[in-house]
N, C-alpha and C positions, 0 to 999 in steps of 0.2 A: 286585526280590525278589518271589517270589510270591506270589499272592492264595490263600485260602482254597481255591480250587477248581481251583489247578494242581497239575498232577502226581498226580491222583487215580488210585488203583489199578484197574485193567482190573475191568471186571465193577459197578462200584458205581454203580447208577441216581441219576436226580435226586431219589429220593424220600430220599436220604440228606442231600440239602442242607439246612444248618440245624441239623442234629442233632448232639447234643453227648455225650461220655461222660463219668464221672467218672474222673478221673486220680490226683490226690492228694487224701487226707483232710487236716484240718486241723493234725494232729500234723506230718505230714511237712513240711506248708509253715511252720509254726511252726518248725519245726526249721532249716531251710533260711535262712529269713529272719533267725533270729537268730545263726546261725552267718555268714552273711554280713556281718552288720552288726559283729560281733566282729572278723570277718576285715579288715573295710575298717578299723576303728580300729587294728589290729595293724600292717598295711601302712603306713598314714600316720604313727603314731608312730613306727615303724622307721626309715621316711625320715627325720624330722625329727633322730632320735638318730644316724644314720650319714651325714648329709650335711652339711657344714659350713654350708653358706650358708644351709640349710633350719632349721638350728639357731641360728642368729645372728637369722635373720628372726622366728623364734617366740619363741625365748627360753625362759624357765620349764624348762628341762631336766631339773629333778628331778619337777617335775608331770608333763611328758610320759613321764618314765622309768617313774612309778609308774603312770600310765593305759596303758602298754605293758604292763607286767607283768602287773598284775591282769586285764587284758582277755584277756591270753594265758591266764592261770590258767583263765578263765571259757570259754576258747574250745571245749573238749570238753563243758562242761555240758550244753548244749541237745542233743548226743547220746548223752548218758546219760540225759537225761531223757525222750528220746523212746522209749527200749527200753520204758517202762512202757505205750505203747501199741500194740495188736495190728496196725493199719494200718502203723505205722512199721515195726513188726518184721518184717511181710511184703514191704515195700518193702526192706529190709536182706537179706532173704533172697534176694529176686530179683537185687539187685544183687550179692550174692557168688555167683551160680550162673553160672558159666559154660560154654557149650556150644561144639561144633564150629562152629555156625551163627556163634557171634561171632568166632572166628579168622576165618571166612570172610570174614565183613562188614570185619572190619579190614584183610583184603588186597583188597578190590574197589575198582578206582576208581568204580565206579557203585553205590557201596553205598546212596545216598540215593535211586535212582530206585524204590524200592517193589517190584523182582524178589525180593529176598531179604528175606523178612517175617522180623521179629524180636519178642522179647516187648517188656515193657513198659519195658525199659533197654537200649540199643544198648550194643556193645561199648566204644564211647568213654565213655559216660557211666559204664559198670562201673570202665572203667579210671583215670576223674576220681576217681568215689569213692575207691578202693583209694588210690591217691596221695593223696588230700587226708586220707584218716584216718590214714595211716603218717605224713605229713607232720606232722599236729597232734601225733601220740604221739611224735615224735622232738622237736618242738619244746618239747614239756611238761617230757620227761624232762630233755633239755639245759637249758632255761629254769630248772627246780627246783634243778640241780647249780651253775649260776651264780648264782642269787639266794640261796642257802643255802650259803655256802661252808664250814661246818662237815661236809656231807654229804660232801666226797670231798676228795683232797689235791690239790695245784695242778696236778698232771699231769692229772687227771680234769677239773679245771676248765678248763685251756687246751684241751684236745680236745672239752668241752663247747661252749665259745665256737667253736671251729672247726665243728662241726657245726651248733649253731645258726646260724651266720652263713649256711652254705651252704643250709641247708635252708628258711630263712627266704627267700633269694632264689629257691629253686626252688618253694615254695609260693605265693609272689606272682607269679609268671610262671603257674603253673598256674591261680591265679585270675582272671589277666587274658585268659588262653585263655580259660578257660570263659565269662566274660562276653561275650568277643567271640564265641563259638559261640551264646550264648543271643541275642544282639542279632541273629543273621541269621536266627532264628526266632522270630517273634512267637508262634506259637501255643503253642510250648514253653514261652515266658514267661508267657504267658495262664494254661497249666495249674497254672504253680507259684501265679500270683498269685490266681486263683479256683478252682482246683480242677478245672476242665473244659477238655477241648478239643474241637475238632470232630471228627466221627467220619470225614469224609473225609480229615483230616489224620492221625488216627491209624491208619487203612488205609495209607495211604503211607508213614509213618515207622514204626510199629510194627504191620504187618499181623496178626503173629501175636497179639498182646496184644487188637487189635481184634476180631478172632475169638472169642478166648476169652470177651470181655465179652459178645458178640454170641451166645455159646451156640452158635457153627458150629464142627463138626469141623476139628481141625489140618490143616493142608495136607499133602502128601507130603514127605518129609525131601528136603531140597535135595542134588544130587550132591555128592561129595568136593570139598574145597574146593580141590584141585589141578587140577581143570578149567580149560579155559582161559580161561573167561570171568570167572574169579577174578582174571586177571592183568592 
């Protein structure tokens, strides 16, 4: 695992050692933390409901089912509450803004070496956010259809069960992958926990964003992503 000084971007001198940048405001960190807690509860309760061995070991199926359902209904709430805050809305706009550089980043094998400078969020983080929000929406709609049978006929309820089961599996795997990637980057985890990250890490992982905060002019746009070094 690389230390704070490993992989620093070229041209960064020793004066930047120990300096930090503000990365996430409190609303974004609160939304992320609350969503993470609700997701963990949903995944664990779903595992108990769908796995016979776990169901027998835990028991109280009715209670577990209610915990799962109401936690699932609460899952989108932090995302909606966060919209009240400007800092959260700005992070949302950045996550929803895809550029040619993002597609180039996805195709590069050397995407994490700092040579292709990206903004506050890289393409992997943007894709994770889009898939997570889409999955939560699909799980909420299908869950409502299952929990309130009077809303639709049996054919719709059967389809909702199918959609809910597969989206739940996909969302669970997405969450596990997200945690695994976070564990590989302690500075990214620190940024979400404290709101601050080392400047040298920011220059390496999110160079364009670091330059933006430092008031430095943007770099010349990268060559088209079809160049040989993108493959």
